[in-house]
N, C-alpha and C positions, 0 to 999 in steps of 0.2 A: 476546648479544656479550663479547668477551675480558674479563678481571678484569687492569684496569689498575694495576700498585704504583706510584703515588704516592712512597710515601717509606717507608723501612725500620724506622728508630725509633720506637718509641711512649713515653707518657708515663704509661701503665697497663703494669700486670701484671697482665692477665686469669686466671683461673687455666683456661678452655678455649680458651684462645686455639688459630685452629689454626697459626699459621703456626709453622715450623721453628725451632729454633734459629739453624742457617746463615743463614736468611733477615735476621736482624738484625745480621749480618757481614756483610754484602754492604757495598761503598764508597760512600759518599752521591755521589760521580760519576756512579753509575749512573741519578740521577733527577733529573739537571740538566734542567732545561727542554731546553736543545740538545737532551741525550739521550730526553728525553718526545718529543718532537717526531719525530724520525727514528725512534725504534722505530714511534710509529704509523703514519710516512708507510708505511716497510717493509709493514705491515700491510696500511693500505689497497692496496696494490700486490700482494697477494695474496700475501706472505712470512709463514712460520711466528714471527713476532715477543714471540707470547704465550704464554705457559705453558698458563693456566687459562682454560677454558670458551670456548675460541679458536671453537669451531664453535658456539654455542647460540643459543637466541634469546633476546632481551629487551634491556636497561638494556644501556649499557657501564659498568661496577663501576668507578670511582676508589677503589684500596683502599691499605692500609697492611700494616704499622706504622700511624701514626697521620699521614693522609694532611696534614693540618695545621699539622703540624711541619718541612714542607720551605721552606728560606727563599722559593723561589720559586712557594710553593701558590696565591698571588692571581695571578700571571703564569699560571699552568699552568691555572686553569680559565676567563682569561679564553679562551689558545688552544684548549681542548680545545672549549669553547662554539662559538666561532668557526668551526675547523675542524671540529667534527660539528654542523653544525646541523642544528636540525630532530627530530635523534635525543635517545633517551632517555638522559639521564646518571644516575647514581647515587652519593655520595658515602658510603663507611662511614668512620665518625670515631664517635671517646669526644665527641665536641661540646663538651669542655673550653677550647677557647679561644676560642669564640664567647661567653666569658663577657665578655673585652673588648667593650663596644658596638663600636665603631671598626672593629675587625675583623668583625664578625659584620653590620655594614654593607657592607663593602666585600665579604665575599665573596657576601651576597645581592645586591648590584649586579652581581656576575660570575655568578650564577649564574642565569640566565634560562634561562625554561620551555622545554621539558620536562625539567625537573631533578628529586630526589627525595636528600633530604638523610637518612640512614640512620644512628639513632642506638640504643645500646643502653644500658638502666635494667635494673640487678641486680637490684634490690632496693628497697623501700617508703620504706625510711630510709637515713640515712647511714650509719649501720654496717653494715647486709647488703649495700648495694649497693658500700660501700670492702671491705669482707670479700672481696667478690667480682673487683673492680678492682684490688685489692693496694695502693692508694693511698691515704692519708689524704686528705680536701677535695675527690676526684675528682666526686662523688656533688653536693657545692653547686657546682661549677665546672660539670659537665653542664646540671644543670638551671636555673639560670644563663643560660649558654648558651642553651638552648631557650627561654626566656620571652624574652631579649633578639631571637632570631628571630622569633619571633610578634606580635611589638609592632613588627617592620618592614611598611612597606604591600605591600612587595614581598617577601614572605618565600618560602623554598622549598617545595615541599609536602615533609612530615614524615612518616617511616615511625621506627615505634619499634618495636626489637626487643627481645624477651623472650627468652632463650637460657636453658629450662630443664636443670637437674642435679641431682645431691641438695640440694645448698646450699638452693636458693631453689625448687623445682617446687613446695613445699605451700604456699609464699606467693603463688602465681600472683595469686589474687583481689584481693590486695592492691595488687598491683603494677599490675594493670590500674585498681581504683580511685583509687591515684596518680597515674596517667596521663591519668585522666579528670578529676582536680581542678585537675593542672597547667597542662594545658590547655587547658581548657575556652574552647572558641569557637573552637578550632585545626582545619583539616581534617588529619587525618593518619592515615596507616594504621598499625595495629599488626600487627605479624609476630611470632606467638609460636612455635617452633621447641624442639626436642630436640638436644643439644649435639652435636657431631664429637668422637670422641677420635681427633684429631691435633694433631701440636704441643705446646702447653701441655695440651689436652685430653690428650693419651694419656699424658702425664709423671705429673698430677696425677688418674690414674683412681681412683686409692684415696679419693680427695676428691670426684667428681664422681660415680660411679658409680650410674646408677640405670634402671632396665629402662624402655622406650618403655610396655610398657603402664602402668606408676605415671603417667609422667608424661601419656600421653594419659589417661588415668581424670582427672585432676585439668584437664586441658583439658576434657572433657566436663563434669565438675561445675561450670565456670566459664563454661557457655554461654552464661547471663544479660550477665554481666559482659565477654563478649567483644561483644556489640552497644553500637552507639552512636557506632562509628566511622566514619569516612567509608568505611575500608574495614578487612577483617582478612583475613587470610591464616597458615595451619598448614604450617609445613615440614616435612620430615625424619618424618611419622605417616603409616607406611602406615595404608590408609582401614579395614582391618577391625578397628585400635582404634577408630577415633572414633564416636561416635553417629551415625545416621545423618542427623538435622541439621545436623552439620557438618561433615561431606564435603565439603560444594559450596567449603569454605573452604580443602581442601588443595591446595597446591600438587604439581607435580612439580618437585622443587625442587634436584634433584642432575642432575649429567651423566651418561650413560648408564655411563658407566666408572666411576663411583663406586657403581651402584646394584645388589641383585642381587635375586632373586623365587624363593627356594628353596622356598618350599612355596606356590605360587601358581595349579599349573596348575589349569584350567578355572575358576579365579578369574573374575565376571564382569565384577571394577572395574579390573582389571589393566590397561589401556590406559590408566589414568588416574590410576593409583596409584604412588607414589616406590617401594614395595618398602622393600625394606632397606638401611641404609647397608652397606659391604662389612666395615668394621672391626668394627660391632656383629655382624653375621652372625657373623664370627670368635668374639665373647668369649662370645655368648650363643646363638647356634645360631637358630634359626626357629619354637622351641614356641609362640610367642605369636601367631603369625598364624594365621587362620583365613579360607579362599576366601570371598568372597560370593557368593549365589545370581548367576543370570543367564546371558548369554551369555558366554563365555571366551575364549580364544585358542586 
């Protein structure tokens, strides 16, 4: 299902944000509830109203910027939940506004299931997380927001994302341990992914660049730490870089136009593999890939 941009501004400055600089310069008038409703109705009538992932399966992704900064955010959540009744909705947020207990409660009341809130944790400490988020105090607000939400009787299902790059991939085990301690007792999905070199991620390539083989090696080393959650998923990792026991957790996490299979002829896992991100292929080539045995394409 499509990505629906709810707001184009953000109160974080994440090093690996995939949004382009031009996106943040859009006028706020493009994100009023009236415009949101008009755009969705066009999409439901079969018009091309959304640019990203409009033809893919899965949840409707409510994205930003930081969606919760939209002055009509709560009204928009009520609208989308009512208009897309029974459909899976997923809100991508930094979680900071949920540090306000009243705001968290109002959101939870609007986010009736099936609804997932996806929040990223960039490090196991305030210093590490805030260095990636680009704002001092972000870690404190994000973690408080998550605790406020899980304390509610009707909390939305949580997805905690860990986006790996040079600044944090060696700390994956510590990050997973922090999530388990902080959200003890909560049902949550953990998604671990290699960062995408787009937007700020491309501009900050010198600070972030790390090979998929390195991040996958760290994921393999943390296999035990990846257990104990309601669900675990791995995004953007070619199956041949993961240990056999972890391959079942890998998801084809990119639309067809964003992935490539340059060294995969005859690979027995190609149909269920994400391949390589095209920007990654242009930078590093395909030398890390090795076709897996079995029946290929």
